[in-house]
C-alpha positions in Angstrom: -9.7 -1.8 -1.4 -10.6 -4.6 -2.7 -9.9 -7.8 -0.9 -10.0 -9.9 -4.3 -6.4 -7.7 -5.3 -3.4 -9.3 -6.8 -0.2 -8.0 -5.4 2.3 -8.3 -6.7 6.9 -7.0 -5.5 5.7 -6.8 -2.5 8.3 -4.6 -0.4 7.8 -4.0 3.3 8.8 -0.9 5.7 8.2 -0.9 9.1 4.2 -2.1 8.7 3.2 -1.0 5.5 3.7 -3.3 2.6 4.2 -1.5 -0.4 3.1 -3.9 -3.9 1.8 -3.3 -7.9 -1.5 -4.3 -8.8 -4.3 -3.5 -11.1 -6.1 -0.3 -10.0 -9.5 1.6 -10.6 -9.4 1.8 -14.3 -7.2 -1.6 -15.0 -3.3 -0.1 -15.3 -0.8 -0.8 -13.0 -1.1 0.9 -9.4 1.3 1.1 -6.7 -1.0 0.4 -3.4 0.8 1.0 0.0 -1.3 -0.5 2.8 -0.8 -0.7 6.8 -0.6 -4.0 8.1 -1.7 -3.5 11.5 -4.7 -5.3 12.6 -7.2 -2.1 13.5 -5.2 0.9 12.3 -7.0 0.2 8.4 -4.9 2.7 6.1 -4.2 2.1 2.9 -3.6 4.2 -0.3 -3.5 4.5 -4.4 -0.5 6.0 -6.1 0.7 5.7 -9.9 4.7 5.3 -9.1 6.7 3.2 -7.0 8.7 6.4 -5.6 5.3 8.2 -4.0 4.6 4.7 -2.5 7.6 4.3 -0.5 6.9 7.9 0.5 3.8 7.5 1.9 4.8 4.4 3.6 8.0 5.6 5.7 5.8 8.8 6.0 2.6 6.4 7.6 2.4 7.1 11.8 0.1 4.0 12.5 -1.8 5.1 16.0 -2.2 1.5 17.0 0.6 -0.2 18.2 
């Protein structure tokens, strides 16, 4: 993910942050990203429900 994205409407689910941002094609996308230092997991979705399900289902291997 690019570092220059501006996230809005941030929500936390455990260590995962879910927020809205502009997607790759300029449309609004929902992004879920793990906040653990060495994890690096992130995903982009078209709707907020899918992003929340992914955030709840993420099992981070980094402790």
